[in-house]
C-alpha positions as CSV (number, residue, x, y, z in Angstrom):
1,M,-35.1,117.8,141.4
2,S,-32.5,116.5,139.0
3,S,-28.9,115.8,138.6
4,E,-26.4,118.4,137.9
5,R,-23.4,119.6,139.7
6,F,-25.2,122.6,139.9
7,S,-24.9,126.2,140.3
8,G,-21.7,128.0,139.3
9,E,-22.4,129.9,142.5
10,V,-22.0,126.6,144.5
11,L,-19.0,125.5,142.5
12,S,-17.1,128.7,142.8
13,S,-17.9,129.1,146.5
14,A,-16.8,125.5,147.1
15,D,-13.5,126.1,145.4
16,A,-12.9,129.2,147.4
17,A,-13.7,127.3,150.6
18,G,-11.4,124.4,149.9
19,W,-14.0,121.8,148.9
20,E,-14.6,120.0,145.6
21,V,-18.1,119.5,144.4
22,Q,-18.6,115.8,143.4
23,W,-22.2,116.1,142.3
24,T,-25.4,118.0,142.9
25,T,-29.0,117.9,141.8
26,R,-31.3,120.5,140.4
27,W,-34.9,121.7,139.8
28,S,-37.8,120.2,137.9
29,G,-39.0,121.2,134.4
30,R,-40.3,119.4,131.3
31,D,-38.8,117.3,128.6
32,L,-39.5,119.4,125.5
33,A,-39.3,116.4,123.2
34,T,-42.0,114.4,125.0
35,G,-43.8,117.1,127.1
36,Q,-43.3,114.9,130.2
37,P,-41.9,116.3,133.4
38,V,-38.2,115.9,133.8
39,E,-35.7,117.4,136.2
40,A,-34.7,120.8,135.0
41,P,-32.3,123.7,134.9
42,Y,-29.0,124.1,136.5
43,Q,-28.1,127.7,137.2
44,F,-25.2,130.0,137.8
45,G,-25.4,132.8,140.4
46,Y,-25.0,136.4,139.3
47,A,-24.9,139.7,141.1
48,G,-27.4,141.5,138.7
49,T,-30.1,140.9,136.2
50,V,-28.7,138.8,133.3
51,T,-29.4,140.8,130.2
52,A,-27.4,139.1,127.4
53,V,-26.1,135.6,126.7
54,A,-24.4,133.8,123.8
55,T,-22.9,130.3,123.3
56,A,-19.8,129.2,121.5
57,R,-17.5,126.2,121.2
58,M,-13.9,126.6,122.3
59,L,-11.1,125.3,120.2
60,D,-10.7,122.5,122.6
61,G,-14.3,121.4,122.0
62,R,-15.9,122.8,125.2
63,L,-19.3,124.4,124.9
64,I,-19.3,127.7,126.7
65,A,-21.8,130.5,127.5
66,V,-20.8,134.2,127.8
67,S,-23.2,136.3,129.8
68,G,-23.6,139.9,130.7
69,S,-25.8,141.7,133.2
70,W,-26.8,145.0,134.7
71,E,-23.6,145.0,136.8
72,G,-21.3,145.3,133.7
73,P,-18.7,142.5,133.7
74,L,-19.0,139.5,131.5
75,R,-18.7,135.9,132.8
76,V,-17.7,132.8,130.9
77,W,-19.2,129.4,131.8
78,D,-18.2,125.8,130.9
79,L,-21.7,124.4,130.2
80,A,-20.5,120.8,130.7
81,T,-19.2,121.4,134.3
82,G,-21.2,124.4,135.4
83,R,-17.9,126.1,136.4
84,Q,-17.0,129.7,135.7
85,I,-14.0,130.0,133.4
86,G,-11.5,132.5,134.7
87,D,-12.3,135.8,136.3
88,P,-15.1,138.1,135.1
89,L,-14.3,140.1,132.0
90,T,-14.2,143.7,133.4
91,G,-14.5,146.9,131.4
92,H,-18.2,147.6,131.0
93,T,-19.6,149.7,133.9
94,E,-23.2,149.7,133.0
95,W,-26.0,147.4,131.5
96,V,-24.6,145.0,129.0
97,T,-27.1,145.1,126.1
98,A,-25.5,142.6,123.7
99,V,-23.1,139.6,123.6
100,T,-22.1,137.7,120.5
101,T,-19.2,135.5,119.5
102,G,-17.0,134.8,116.4
103,M,-13.6,133.9,115.1
104,L,-11.1,136.7,114.8
105,D,-7.5,135.9,113.5
106,D,-8.1,132.2,114.5
107,R,-9.1,133.2,118.0
108,L,-12.5,132.8,119.5
109,V,-13.7,136.1,120.7
110,A,-16.8,137.6,122.4
111,V,-18.1,141.0,121.3
112,S,-20.1,142.9,123.8
113,G,-21.9,146.2,123.8
114,S,-23.3,148.2,126.7
115,W,-25.5,151.2,127.6
116,E,-22.5,153.3,128.5
117,G,-21.2,153.3,124.9
118,P,-18.2,151.3,123.7
119,L,-18.1,147.9,121.9
120,R,-15.5,145.6,123.4
121,V,-13.8,142.5,121.9
122,W,-12.5,139.8,124.2
123,D,-10.1,136.9,123.6
124,L,-12.0,134.0,125.3
125,A,-8.8,131.9,125.5
126,T,-7.0,134.5,127.6
127,G,-9.9,136.4,129.1
128,R,-8.4,139.7,128.0
129,Q,-9.8,142.6,126.1
130,M,-8.4,142.9,122.6
131,G,-7.4,146.5,121.8
132,D,-9.2,149.6,122.9
133,P,-13.0,149.8,123.1
134,L,-14.8,150.9,119.9
135,I,-16.8,154.0,120.3
136,C,-19.6,153.0,117.9
137,H,-22.4,155.4,118.6
138,S,-22.9,158.8,120.3
139,H,-24.7,157.2,123.3
140,G,-24.4,153.5,123.6
141,V,-25.0,150.1,121.9
142,A,-28.6,148.9,122.0
143,A,-27.9,145.6,120.1
144,A,-25.1,143.9,118.2
145,A,-24.5,140.9,116.0
146,T,-21.4,139.4,114.3
147,G,-20.9,137.7,110.9
148,M,-18.3,136.8,108.3
149,L,-18.0,139.1,105.3
150,D,-15.3,138.2,102.7
151,G,-13.4,136.2,105.3
152,R,-13.5,139.1,107.9
153,L,-15.3,139.1,111.2
154,I,-17.7,142.1,111.2
155,A,-20.0,143.5,113.8
156,V,-23.3,145.2,113.1
157,T,-24.2,147.6,115.9
158,V,-27.3,149.5,116.8
159,G,-27.1,152.8,118.6
160,V,-29.1,153.8,121.6
161,G,-31.6,156.6,120.8
162,D,-29.9,157.8,117.6
163,D,-31.5,155.4,115.0
164,S,-28.0,154.5,113.7
165,V,-27.0,151.0,112.5
166,R,-23.3,150.6,111.6
167,V,-21.0,147.8,110.3
168,W,-17.5,147.4,111.7
169,D,-14.5,145.5,110.6
170,L,-13.3,144.1,113.9
171,A,-9.7,143.5,112.6
172,T,-9.1,147.0,111.4
173,R,-11.5,148.7,113.9
174,H,-13.0,150.8,111.0
175,V,-16.6,151.5,110.0
176,I,-17.3,149.8,106.7
177,G,-21.0,150.6,106.3
178,D,-24.0,152.4,107.6
179,L,-27.4,150.9,107.4
180,L,-29.2,154.0,108.6
181,N,-31.0,154.6,105.3
182,A,-34.8,154.2,105.2
183,H,-35.3,153.1,108.8
184,A,-38.4,154.9,109.9
185,G,-37.7,154.5,113.6
186,Q,-35.2,153.2,116.1
187,V,-33.9,149.7,115.6
188,N,-34.2,147.5,118.7
189,A,-32.7,144.1,117.6
190,V,-30.3,142.8,115.0
191,T,-28.9,139.5,113.8
192,T,-27.0,138.3,110.7
193,G,-27.5,135.4,108.3
194,A,-27.1,134.3,104.7
195,L,-29.6,135.1,101.9
196,D,-28.8,134.2,98.3
197,N,-25.1,133.8,99.2
198,R,-25.0,137.3,100.7
199,L,-24.5,138.3,104.3
200,V,-27.6,140.2,105.5
201,A,-28.5,141.9,108.7
202,V,-32.1,141.5,109.9
203,C,-33.2,144.3,112.1
204,G,-36.3,144.5,114.4
205,T,-37.7,148.0,114.8
206,W,-39.7,149.9,117.4
207,E,-42.7,150.2,115.1
208,G,-42.9,146.4,114.8
209,S,-41.4,145.6,111.4
210,L,-38.4,143.6,110.3
211,R,-36.0,145.0,107.7
212,V,-33.3,143.1,105.8
213,W,-30.1,144.7,104.6
214,D,-27.2,143.6,102.4
215,V,-24.2,144.1,104.7
216,A,-21.7,144.5,101.8
217,T,-23.7,147.1,99.8
218,G,-25.7,148.7,102.6
219,Q,-28.9,148.3,100.5
220,E,-32.2,147.2,101.8
221,V,-33.4,143.8,100.5
222,G,-37.1,143.6,99.7
223,D,-39.9,145.3,101.6
224,P,-40.2,145.5,105.4
225,L,-41.7,142.4,107.0
226,V,-44.9,143.6,108.7
227,G,-47.1,141.7,111.1
228,H,-46.1,142.5,114.7
229,T,-48.3,145.1,116.3
230,D,-45.6,146.3,118.8
231,K,-41.9,146.7,119.3
232,V,-39.7,143.8,118.0
233,N,-37.2,142.9,120.8
234,A,-35.4,139.9,119.3
235,V,-34.5,138.3,116.0
236,A,-32.8,135.1,114.9
237,V,-32.1,133.4,111.6
238,R,-32.2,129.7,110.6
239,V,-32.3,127.7,107.4
240,V,-35.4,125.5,107.2
241,D,-35.9,123.1,104.3
242,G,-33.2,125.0,102.4
243,R,-34.9,128.3,102.8
244,P,-33.5,131.1,105.1
245,M,-36.0,132.0,107.9
246,A,-36.1,134.8,110.4
247,V,-37.8,134.4,113.8
248,S,-38.8,137.4,115.8
249,G,-40.2,138.1,119.3
250,S,-42.2,141.2,120.2
251,D,-43.9,143.2,122.9
252,D,-47.1,142.0,121.3
253,R,-46.4,138.7,123.1
254,T,-46.0,136.7,119.9
255,V,-43.2,134.9,118.1
256,R,-43.3,135.0,114.3
257,A,-41.5,133.2,111.6
258,W,-40.7,134.7,108.2
259,D,-39.4,133.4,104.8
260,L,-36.6,135.8,104.0
261,Q,-36.6,134.9,100.3
262,S,-40.3,135.7,99.7
263,G,-40.8,138.1,102.6
264,E,-43.9,136.3,103.7
265,P,-44.9,135.0,107.1
266,M,-44.4,131.3,107.6
267,G,-47.5,130.0,109.4
268,D,-49.5,131.7,112.0
269,P,-48.1,133.8,114.9
270,L,-46.9,131.6,117.7
271,I,-49.1,132.5,120.7
272,G,-48.6,131.4,124.3
273,H,-46.6,134.0,126.1
274,T,-48.5,136.2,128.5
275,G,-45.7,138.9,128.6
276,D,-43.4,140.7,126.3
277,V,-41.1,138.3,124.3
278,N,-37.6,139.5,125.0
279,A,-35.4,136.9,123.4
280,V,-35.4,134.3,120.6
281,A,-33.0,131.6,119.4
282,T,-33.1,128.6,117.1
283,G,-32.0,125.0,117.0
284,V,-32.8,121.5,115.9
285,L,-34.7,119.3,118.3
286,N,-35.2,115.6,117.3
287,G,-34.5,116.5,113.7
288,R,-37.0,119.3,113.5
289,P,-36.2,123.1,113.4
290,V,-37.4,124.9,116.5
291,A,-37.4,128.4,118.0
292,V,-36.8,129.0,121.7
293,S,-38.3,132.1,123.2
294,G,-38.0,133.9,126.5
295,S,-40.5,136.3,128.0
296,D,-41.4,138.7,130.8
297,D,-43.9,136.0,131.9
298,G,-40.9,134.1,133.3
299,T,-41.1,131.2,130.8
300,V,-38.9,129.7,128.1
301,R,-41.0,128.1,125.3
302,V,-40.0,125.9,122.4
303,W,-41.8,126.1,119.0
304,D,-41.8,123.7,116.1
305,L,-41.1,126.0,113.1
306,V,-42.6,123.6,110.5
307,A,-45.8,122.7,112.4
308,S,-46.1,126.3,113.9
309,R,-47.0,124.9,117.3
310,Q,-45.5,124.9,120.8
311,V,-43.5,121.8,121.8
312,G,-44.4,120.6,125.3
313,D,-45.1,122.8,128.3
314,P,-43.2,126.0,129.0
315,L,-40.1,125.9,131.2
316,T,-40.7,128.0,134.2
317,R,-38.9,129.5,137.1
318,P,-40.5,130.5,140.4
319,V,-39.5,134.2,139.9
320,G,-37.8,136.3,137.2
321,M,-38.3,137.5,133.7
322,V,-36.4,135.9,130.9
323,Q,-34.2,138.6,129.3
324,A,-31.9,136.6,127.0
325,V,-31.8,133.1,125.3
326,A,-29.1,131.2,123.4
327,T,-28.9,127.6,122.2
328,G,-26.1,125.1,121.7
329,M,-25.4,121.4,121.3
330,L,-24.0,119.7,124.4
331,D,-23.1,116.0,124.2
332,G,-25.4,115.7,121.2
333,R,-28.4,117.3,122.9
334,L,-29.9,120.7,122.2
335,I,-29.7,123.0,125.3
336,A,-31.0,126.5,125.9
337,V,-29.2,129.0,128.0
338,S,-31.4,131.7,129.5
339,G,-30.6,134.9,131.3
340,I,-33.1,135.8,134.1
341,S,-33.9,138.9,136.0
342,D,-33.5,136.9,139.3
343,K,-29.7,137.2,138.7
344,T,-29.2,133.7,137.3
345,V,-28.2,132.0,134.1
346,Q,-30.1,128.8,133.5
347,V,-29.3,125.8,131.3
348,W,-32.1,123.6,130.1
349,D,-31.8,120.2,128.4
350,L,-34.3,120.5,125.5
351,A,-33.8,117.0,124.2
352,S,-34.6,114.1,126.5
353,G,-33.7,114.9,130.0
354,A,-31.6,111.8,130.1
355,D,-29.0,111.3,132.8
356,C,-25.5,112.6,132.0
357,T,-23.1,112.0,134.8
358,G,-19.8,113.7,135.5
359,S,-17.9,115.2,138.3
360,A,-19.2,118.7,138.1
361,G,-22.1,118.9,135.7
362,G,-24.7,116.7,134.1
363,F,-28.3,116.4,133.1
364,P,-31.4,115.4,134.9
365,R,-32.0,112.2,136.9
366,P,-35.1,111.4,138.9
367,G,-35.4,112.9,142.4
368,H,-37.6,114.2,145.1
369,A,-40.7,116.2,144.1
370,A,-40.5,118.5,147.1
371,G,-37.9,119.8,149.6
372,I,-35.5,117.5,151.5
373,D,-35.9,117.7,155.3
374,A,-33.4,115.1,156.4
375,V,-30.2,113.4,155.2
376,T,-27.8,110.7,156.4
377,S,-25.4,108.2,154.9
378,G,-24.4,104.6,155.1
379,V,-22.7,101.7,153.4
380,L,-24.9,99.4,151.3
381,E,-23.4,96.2,149.9
382,G,-20.0,97.8,149.8
383,R,-20.8,101.2,148.4
384,E,-21.4,104.4,150.2
385,V,-24.9,105.9,149.8
386,V,-26.7,109.1,150.7
387,V,-30.2,108.7,152.2
388,T,-32.7,111.5,152.0
389,G,-36.2,112.1,153.4
390,S,-38.5,114.6,151.8
391,Q,-41.7,116.5,152.0
392,D,-42.9,114.4,149.1
393,A,-43.3,111.5,151.7
394,T,-40.5,109.4,150.2
395,V,-37.1,108.2,151.3
396,R,-34.5,108.0,148.5
397,M,-31.0,106.7,148.2
398,W,-28.1,107.9,146.0
399,D,-24.6,106.6,145.3
400,L,-22.3,108.9,147.2
401,R,-19.6,108.8,144.5
402,S,-21.7,109.2,141.3
403,G,-25.0,110.7,142.4
404,E,-26.9,107.8,140.7
405,P,-30.2,106.9,142.3
406,V,-30.0,103.6,144.2
407,G,-33.2,101.5,143.9
408,D,-36.7,102.8,143.9
409,P,-38.1,105.4,146.3
410,L,-39.1,104.0,149.7
411,T,-42.8,104.7,150.1
412,G,-45.2,104.3,152.9
413,H,-45.3,107.5,154.9
414,T,-48.5,109.5,154.3
415,G,-46.9,112.8,155.2
416,A,-43.5,114.5,154.9
417,V,-40.4,112.5,156.0
418,E,-39.0,114.7,158.8
419,C,-36.1,112.5,160.0
420,V,-33.8,109.7,158.7
421,T,-31.0,107.8,160.2
422,S,-29.1,104.5,159.4
423,A,-27.7,101.7,161.4
424,V,-26.1,98.2,160.9
425,V,-27.9,95.1,162.0
426,N,-26.2,91.7,161.6
427,G,-23.8,93.3,159.1
428,R,-26.5,94.8,157.0
429,L,-27.6,98.4,156.5
430,I,-31.0,99.4,157.7
431,V,-32.7,102.8,157.3
432,L,-35.2,104.4,159.8
433,S,-37.4,107.3,158.9
434,G,-39.8,109.4,161.0
435,G,-42.7,111.2,159.4
436,A,-45.2,113.9,159.9
437,D,-47.8,111.0,160.0
438,G,-46.5,110.2,163.5
439,T,-44.9,106.9,162.4
440,V,-41.4,105.5,162.4
441,R,-40.6,103.0,159.7
442,V,-37.7,100.6,159.3
443,W,-36.4,99.8,155.8
444,N,-34.2,97.2,154.2
445,P,-32.5,99.3,151.6
446,A,-31.1,96.2,149.8
447,T,-34.6,95.1,148.9
448,G,-36.5,98.4,149.1
449,E,-39.0,96.9,151.5
450,Q,-40.3,98.0,154.8
451,V,-39.3,95.8,157.7
452,G,-42.3,94.9,160.0
453,E,-45.0,97.3,160.9
454,P,-44.5,101.0,161.5
455,F,-43.8,102.1,165.1
456,T,-46.9,104.0,166.2
457,G,-47.6,105.8,169.5
458,H,-46.8,109.4,168.9
459,P,-49.9,111.3,168.0
460,G,-48.0,114.1,166.2
461,P,-45.2,114.5,163.8
462,I,-41.8,112.9,164.6
463,C,-39.5,115.7,165.4
464,A,-36.3,113.8,166.1
465,L,-34.9,110.3,165.6
466,A,-31.6,108.6,166.5
467,T,-30.3,105.1,167.2
468,A,-27.9,103.6,169.7
469,V,-26.8,100.1,170.7
470,V,-27.7,99.4,174.4
471,D,-26.8,96.0,175.9
472,G,-26.5,94.5,172.5
473,R,-29.8,95.7,171.2
474,L,-30.3,98.4,168.6
475,L,-32.6,101.0,170.0
476,A,-34.3,103.9,168.3
477,V,-35.1,107.1,170.2
478,T,-37.9,109.3,169.0
479,A,-39.4,112.6,170.0
480,S,-42.6,114.3,168.9
481,T,-44.8,117.3,169.4
482,D,-46.5,115.3,172.1
483,K,-43.5,116.1,174.4
484,I,-42.9,112.4,174.9
485,I,-39.6,110.6,174.3
486,R,-40.1,107.0,173.3
487,I,-37.4,104.3,173.0
488,W,-37.9,101.4,170.7
489,D,-36.3,98.0,170.3
490,V,-35.8,98.0,166.5
491,S,-35.6,94.3,166.0
492,A,-38.6,93.6,168.2
493,G,-40.6,96.5,166.8
494,E,-41.8,97.6,170.2
495,Q,-41.1,100.1,173.0
496,T,-38.6,98.9,175.6
497,I,-39.7,101.1,178.5
498,R,-42.8,103.0,179.3
499,P,-42.5,106.4,177.7
500,R,-41.9,109.4,179.9
501,A,-43.5,112.8,179.4
502,D,-42.6,116.2,180.7
503,Q,-45.5,118.4,179.8
504,S,-43.5,121.6,180.2
505,R,-40.9,120.7,177.7
506,R,-41.4,120.2,174.0
507,V,-38.5,118.4,172.4
508,H,-37.2,120.0,169.3
509,G,-34.0,118.0,168.8
510,L,-32.0,115.1,170.2
511,A,-28.7,113.3,169.5
512,V,-27.1,110.2,170.8
513,T,-23.9,110.3,172.9
514,T,-22.4,108.6,175.9
515,F,-22.5,109.9,179.5
516,D,-20.4,108.1,182.2
517,G,-19.9,105.3,179.7
518,R,-23.6,104.8,179.2
519,P,-25.5,105.3,175.9
520,S,-27.5,108.5,176.3
521,A,-29.6,111.0,174.4
522,V,-28.9,114.7,174.5
523,V,-32.2,116.4,174.4
524,G,-32.7,120.1,173.7
525,T,-35.3,121.9,175.7
526,R,-37.8,124.6,175.0
527,Q,-36.0,126.9,177.4
528,G,-32.7,126.6,175.5
529,G,-30.9,124.1,177.7
530,L,-30.0,120.4,177.6
531,R,-31.0,117.3,179.4
532,I,-29.2,113.9,179.3
533,R,-31.6,110.9,179.0
534,D,-30.2,107.5,179.9
535,L,-31.4,105.1,177.2
536,A,-31.5,102.1,179.4
537,T,-33.9,103.6,181.9
538,N,-35.4,106.5,179.9
539,R,-34.7,108.8,182.8
540,D,-32.8,112.0,183.0
541,T,-29.3,111.8,184.4
542,G,-26.3,114.0,184.9
543,P,-26.1,117.8,185.0
544,R,-28.6,120.1,183.3
545,P,-26.7,122.9,181.7
546,T,-28.0,126.4,182.4
547,P,-29.8,127.8,179.3
548,L,-28.0,130.7,177.7
549,Y,-31.0,132.0,175.9
550,G,-34.8,131.9,176.3
551,D,-35.2,130.5,172.8
552,P,-35.8,126.7,172.3
553,V,-33.0,124.5,171.2
554,W,-33.9,124.0,167.5
555,K,-31.2,121.7,166.2
556,I,-28.8,119.5,168.1
557,A,-25.7,117.4,167.1
558,A,-23.2,115.4,169.2
559,T,-19.7,114.2,168.7
560,T,-16.5,113.9,170.7
561,T,-13.3,116.1,171.2
562,V,-9.8,114.9,170.3
563,D,-9.4,113.6,173.9
564,G,-12.7,111.7,173.8
565,R,-14.9,114.1,175.7
566,P,-18.5,114.1,174.5
567,I,-19.7,117.5,173.3
568,A,-23.0,118.7,171.9
569,L,-23.9,121.6,169.6
570,T,-27.2,123.4,169.8
571,S,-28.7,126.0,167.5
572,R,-31.6,128.5,167.9
573,Q,-34.4,128.8,165.3
574,Y,-33.5,132.4,164.6
575,G,-30.1,134.0,164.7
576,D,-26.7,132.9,165.9
577,P,-24.6,131.7,167.7
578,V,-24.3,127.9,167.8
579,T,-23.4,126.8,171.3
580,V,-20.9,124.1,172.1
581,W,-21.5,122.2,175.3
582,D,-19.2,120.0,177.4
583,I,-21.7,117.2,178.3
584,T,-19.8,115.8,181.2
585,A,-19.2,119.2,182.9
586,G,-22.6,120.4,182.0
587,R,-21.6,123.8,180.7
588,A,-21.2,125.8,177.5
589,I,-17.6,125.9,176.4
590,A,-17.7,127.8,173.1
591,Q,-19.8,129.6,170.6
592,L,-19.7,129.5,166.8
593,Q,-20.9,132.7,165.2
594,A,-23.0,130.8,162.8
595,S,-26.7,130.4,162.3
596,A,-28.0,126.8,162.1
597,G,-31.7,127.3,162.3
598,E,-32.3,124.7,159.5
599,A,-29.3,122.3,159.6
600,L,-26.6,121.1,161.9
601,A,-24.3,118.1,161.9
602,A,-21.0,117.1,163.7
603,A,-18.6,114.2,163.3
604,V,-15.0,113.2,163.8
605,V,-13.1,113.1,160.5
606,D,-9.5,111.8,160.5
607,G,-9.3,112.4,164.3
608,R,-10.6,116.0,164.1
609,P,-14.1,117.0,165.2
610,I,-15.8,119.2,162.7
611,A,-19.3,120.7,162.3
612,V,-21.5,121.9,159.5
613,T,-24.1,124.6,160.0
614,G,-26.7,125.7,157.5
615,T,-29.2,128.4,157.2
616,L,-30.8,130.4,154.4
617,W,-28.5,130.2,151.4
618,T,-25.2,129.4,153.2
619,A,-23.4,126.5,154.8
620,Q,-20.2,126.8,156.9
621,V,-17.7,124.2,158.1
622,W,-16.1,124.5,161.6
623,D,-13.1,123.1,163.4
624,L,-14.3,122.0,166.8
625,N,-10.8,122.1,168.3
626,T,-10.2,125.8,167.5
627,Y,-13.9,126.8,167.1
628,Q,-12.9,128.5,163.9
629,Q,-14.4,128.3,160.4
630,I,-12.7,126.1,157.9
631,G,-12.5,128.0,154.6
632,S,-15.1,130.5,153.5
633,D,-18.9,130.2,153.2
634,L,-20.5,127.7,150.8
635,S,-23.2,129.5,148.9
636,F,-26.4,127.9,147.5
637,P,-29.2,129.3,145.3
638,R,-31.8,127.9,147.6
639,P,-32.1,127.7,151.4
640,V,-30.1,124.9,153.1
641,T,-32.5,122.5,154.7
642,A,-30.4,119.5,155.8
643,V,-26.7,118.6,156.2
644,A,-24.7,115.5,157.1
645,I,-21.0,114.5,157.4
646,T,-19.9,111.0,156.3
647,P,-17.2,109.0,158.2
648,A,-14.8,109.7,155.3
649,G,-15.4,113.4,155.6
650,H,-17.7,114.1,152.7
651,L,-20.2,116.9,153.2
652,I,-23.8,116.3,152.1
653,I,-25.7,119.5,151.9
654,C,-29.4,119.7,150.9
655,S,-31.0,122.9,149.7
656,E,-34.7,122.4,149.1
657,Q,-34.8,119.6,146.5
658,H,-31.1,119.8,145.7
659,I,-28.3,117.5,147.0
660,T,-24.7,118.6,146.9
661,V,-21.8,116.2,147.9
662,L,-18.4,117.8,148.5
663,A,-15.0,116.4,149.3
664,A,-12.3,118.3,151.1
665,T,-9.5,119.7,149.0
666,P,-7.3,120.3,151.0
667,T,-8.1,118.3,154.0
668,P,-9.8,120.1,156.9
669,Q,-6.5,120.1,158.8
670,Q,-4.9,122.0,156.1
671,G,-7.8,124.4,155.6
672,V,-8.2,125.5,159.2
673,V,-8.4,129.3,159.7
674,E,-6.0,130.4,162.3
675,P,-7.4,131.6,165.6
676,E,-6.3,135.1,165.1
677,S,-8.4,135.5,162.0
678,T,-11.6,137.5,162.4
679,C,-14.2,134.7,162.3
680,G,-16.2,136.0,165.2
681,S,-16.2,132.7,167.2
682,G,-14.5,131.8,170.4
683,R,-14.3,130.0,173.7
684,L,-16.5,130.8,176.7
685,G,-14.8,131.5,180.0
């Protein structure tokens, strides 16, 4: 995991839903400077395979990325915050094959080409297209690059299927050169650079060679650079030790470096990729020139251009081929931006993986090594903290405001941590965790130490854990796969009453509430109904609501209505709805047309009861007075696994190893969707 305020997908969906992302975390990767594991990329959601990407620095100093995809529109991203800037740049209707940037009339512009034909120029400050599209070639644009020639911004474009390479003055929109001469086959890639004070275009061809052209004269410079045994897909140029160098990537799965003055290879081929190399870029990492490459094998690799060796381990994603790569400097650190076939744009910290905090972005900080199954919150020595339990068998704490880790991981469980909750004893915060090892452990988060011996007795994993104060004692209520509910005196570290079992009912979830003024547990049954368990006697009490479905209750949460009535929410493992129950009356009173097979929480915030539901890649927030959704869906790039609501109204949403903390803007009261809207939820009878 790592710290980022992560996906542009999350940020944009949160904005639309009326929530502000305060911080998030992200996936693991490796520090390319040291080769050690660090937390890794943050990513931006996209609707199609990302096929082109470029970086640039805005006039106000912000580092941005411009990306294009199979779907056509370009998107612009602020790399420090992870937010999309403005609306998509629409105009292209097919596969965007090239994106590059430059300065035109003192304005930062993006230049893009696509399979359907035209070259388009975009003012990145306004998000508007400048002038009409340029019809550069008879079919489409296969590749494009920009450069400065005699103070003018020019574009070098490669035609699709017609072997043409042309030079355009972007101010006048006129062709000023044609580099078609002497190319034996179709050009597949192009970049520009300086050679002996001349602007040159370096072209990669289908037959595997690189050719260098003087852009001003249209003449080829030197002989073709021969070495690749298959199509050249990408080229980049960098000055190394005062000498201009070209870097190329090919379908032969190698990266090669070339001395442009001598025309000779520099070092041996860089071997490591197991798929076609689709993209290359260059930069400086720890004072050494490097190349960054992306491949069909799903990896991004970094290469030391002086030593001719790979730096660190490859950066990998679970799925997806790397189609595009660009580099840039963010806060003094080299980053790589990669476009992936899994419809994401990733940003990798290539320097140190050091923490970089901020309200909507950032770089890696330590985190869980596996998915998060449980989350809660509390106040530790005056500051609000998030507490998470993970499949990596640890409990971790995070500062709610900044996302900084608080203390070291709490270790002791020998299996996944399935449940966490917090409580206050003698004015101090304690944390309780239940694990797949069948134990419940009590922690002093101020010292990071376990308090007493683990609670043992359940032979199977702890499925549910909650706390309540009964007759002045803090009690913990636990349920396991053994179908037994146990009640523990937390201070004494022992069970208060002989446990009771009901062999016909496996408990999947429980929550603490009050019934007739007595602390009670609401227990979900395998048949889909509820039972009320008196915590003083460990016996069932009150009505048993009639199950609405044959499916087991999977998740359960409890809170109160505005007039103080206790209510419970239950979800099924598969499908919707979420049912709202009046505990006192013993009947279902409403349904939320939401799935909450993985995560469910409820609380009263500013006098208003709300709920959060989570399943797959979506979380939703609900007003429990109107039973309507608040705002729109919150989207995440990984399945939602745990949710919580703090007393102040922050939402804590975990998606696999990620944590996202959101604050309401506007408040939930202002963001309520009116009952007549088509949310698909409603009251029962």
